[in-house]
N, C-alpha and C positions, 0 to 999 in steps of 0.2 A: 504494500500500500504506500503510495506517494502522496503526501499532503503538503501543499504550498499555500499559505495565506495570500489571497489576491483580492483586488477590487475589480468589480465588473462594470464595464461601460458599453452601452449599445454601440455597435459598429454601423448602424444605419439610422436614418431619421426619415420620418414621414414627410414627403414633399408633394404628394399627389393632391390634386384639387379635390375638394369635397363639396358636394351640393346638398343644400337643405331642401326638404319638402315644405312647400308653402301652401296655405289654404286659399280659398277664393278671395279672402280679404287681405292676402299678402302676409299674414302672420305666420311665422315659422311653427311647424307642427311638432308635437312631442309624442313619444310612444308611451302607452300605459298598459298595465295588466287589465285584462277584460274577462269577465265571467259570462259565458254564453247562457248559463243556467239562470242567473239572477238578472242578467242584462244590465250589469253595473260595472263601473271601473273599480279596481281594488288598489289600496295603498300597499307599499312594499311590506309593511309590518303585518299585513293580513295574509301574506303568502308563505308557503313553506316549500322547500325543495323536495322533489320526489324522483325515485329511480324506477323506471318502468320495467317490471319483471315479466310482464306479458301484456297483450293489448288491453288497454284501459284498466290495468291493475298496477298500482304503484306502491313502493315502500317509502314512507316519509323519512327524511333525514334532517335533523335540526342543525342550526349553526354551531351549537355547542358540541354536538357529536363530530362535526367536521373538524372543529378546532382540535379535538382530542386526537384526531387521526393525523394531524399535521406533523411532519418530521421535525426533529430538533433543529433550531436555527443555528447556522454556522457560516463563517466566512470562508471556510476552506473548500477547495475543490479537490475531492478525493479521487485520484486516478486509480482505476481498478485494473486496467491492462493496457498494453501498448500493441498496436497492430500496424501493418503497412498502410500508409495514408491512402494509397489507391484502392484499398479494399472497401473504403467507405463510399457507398453510392451517394450521388447528389440527391437522390430521392429521399434520403433520410434527413436532409437539411431543413431547418425551420427558421430560426432567428440567429443572427450573427452578433458576437460581442468581442470586444478587446479585453484582455486580462492584463491588469497592471499589478506589479508586486505590492503586497501588503507590507505593513510595518515589520522590519527585520527579516524580510524574505527576499531581498534583492539578489543576493548571491545564489540562493537556491533557484530562484526564478530564471536567472541568466544561464545557469548551468543546465537546467531542464530544457530551456529553449534551444541552446546550442546543440545538445546531444540529440534532441528530437529532430531538428532540422538536418543535422549531419547524417542521421540514420534513416531519414525519410519515414519517420514514424508519427503516428497520431495516438493520442491518449483517449481512452474511453473512461469517462468520469461522471460523477454525480455532484450536484450542489443544490442548495436550498435557496429559493428566492420567493418572497411573499408567501411563505407558508407551504410551498409546493416543492417537491423534489424533482429535479430535471436530470435527464440523461444528456450528456454533451460529448462531442468530439472536439479535441483540442489539437490545433495545428500550430507549428512554429514557422515563422517566415521573417527573415531579416532580424532575428533576435527578439521578435515580438510573438507572444502567445495569443492566438485567436481561438475562440470557442464558438461552436455552432450547436444550438440545441437540436436534438434529434427526435424524430418521430419514432414511436415504438413499432416493432415488426408487424403487430396486428393492425396497424393503421395503413399499411401499404398494400396496394393491390398488385397481384402478380400479372405478368403478361398474358397468362391464360385467362385471367378474369375478364379481360377486355377483348379477348378473341384474336390476339396477335398470332400470326402464323409462325411455324417453326422456321428458324433460319436455314437458308440454303446457300450453298457456295455460288458466288456470282461468277460470270464468265471472265476470262483473263482480259479480254479487250475492254470490258466495262470497268474493270479494276484499274487498268492503266489510264484510261480516259479520266476517271474520277481523281486519280492520284495527281495528274497534271493540273486539274482544276484547283485542287487543294493547295498544291505548291504555289500556283499563281496568286492565290488569295491569302497565303500564309504571311503572318507578321511576327516579328520578334517580340513585340509587346502588345498588350491589349490597348486599343485606342479608346480613350475616354469619350470620344465623340460618338461611339457606338452605344453608349450607355445613357443617352438622353431620352427622357420620356416625351416623345413627340406628341402623344395624345394630349398630355397636360399642357404642353406649350400651345397646341392648337386651341384648346379650350380657353386658356388665358388670353390668347389673341382674340377669340370671339367675344369674350367678356369685355376686353378693352375697347373693341370696336363699338359694342353696344353702349358702353359707358360714354365714349366721346360723342356718339350720336344721340345720347340721352334716350335710348330706345330700350323698352322693356324694363325700366327701373320701377320697382314696386314701391308704392306708397302705402304706408301703414298708418292707422289712426293712433295718434299720440295719446298717452294717458292724460286725464284731466289735470290742468294746472301746468302742463308742459306744452311748449310749442310743437306743432307737427314737424316732422322731418322726413326727408326722402332717404330711403334705404339704398345706399350705393352698393350693389352686389359685388363690384370689383374690389372695393375697399374691405368689405366683409370677408371676401375670399382671401385677400392678402393677409389680413389679420389672422385668419384661421391657419393659413400656411405658416405664418411666423410662429404661432403658438405651438404647432406641431413640430417645427424645427427645434424649438427650445427643449421640448420634452423628449 
C-alpha cells in the first residue's frame, strides 16, 4: 500500500453555454418535486430517498443511514496497485484532476511521479471526496501526478451489447492506403486549436448578434417598488460562464 498526502484540484472547468427555460412571461422557471397522487408540489423536507427493488416497490433510505455508510474522511490517496498505463481504457475515464503534494509529502510525491513516468505505469487508487469513495487512475506526466476518476466495470457496456461485429482482418491494400493517410495527418503535438468548442462559440455569436440588434430580449415584470429592467440574455450568459469558470 502506497499512501501520499495530496491536495486535489479539478483539471477542467465548465465553459459551455447554459440556457435557462423561461415561461411565457419571461420569468426563469424552476424545477420542483411533484406528486401525481395529490396533484401538489412537495418541499424537499417532505421527500425521502428510495431504492427500487422491483417495479413500483421501493426501500426507503434516510439521510442518517446514508451518512453512516459514508467512508472515513481522509486526504490520502491510497494506491492499491500499479498497472501498465495503456491497459486502462479511455472508456473508464470520468473526471480529471491534478494532484498537488500535501504538507510534508513533496519528496514522496516527486519520487512517485518520477518512477511512474519512467516505468510507464499508472496507479489504481481510492480516495474520499464529499463523503463518497472514488476509484481513480493516477498518471504521471512531466513530474506532475494527474488523477482520473473511473467508472466501475458494471457501468460499461460491452461491444456485444450494442451489436458491434467481430473484427476481421482488412485487406493489405486498404491497410497501406489508410497508413499513408494517417502519416499525412500525423502531428508531433496535439494542436490546441482542435480543442475549441465550436458549438458554444456559434451560440455566443448568435446571442451577441441578437443583443446588438436588440432582438428577442425578454422583458420581465419588476417587483413592486423597483424599476422595471430589461433582461440582457448575453450578459446573463456571460455571468453564468464566469461563475462556472471560478468553480
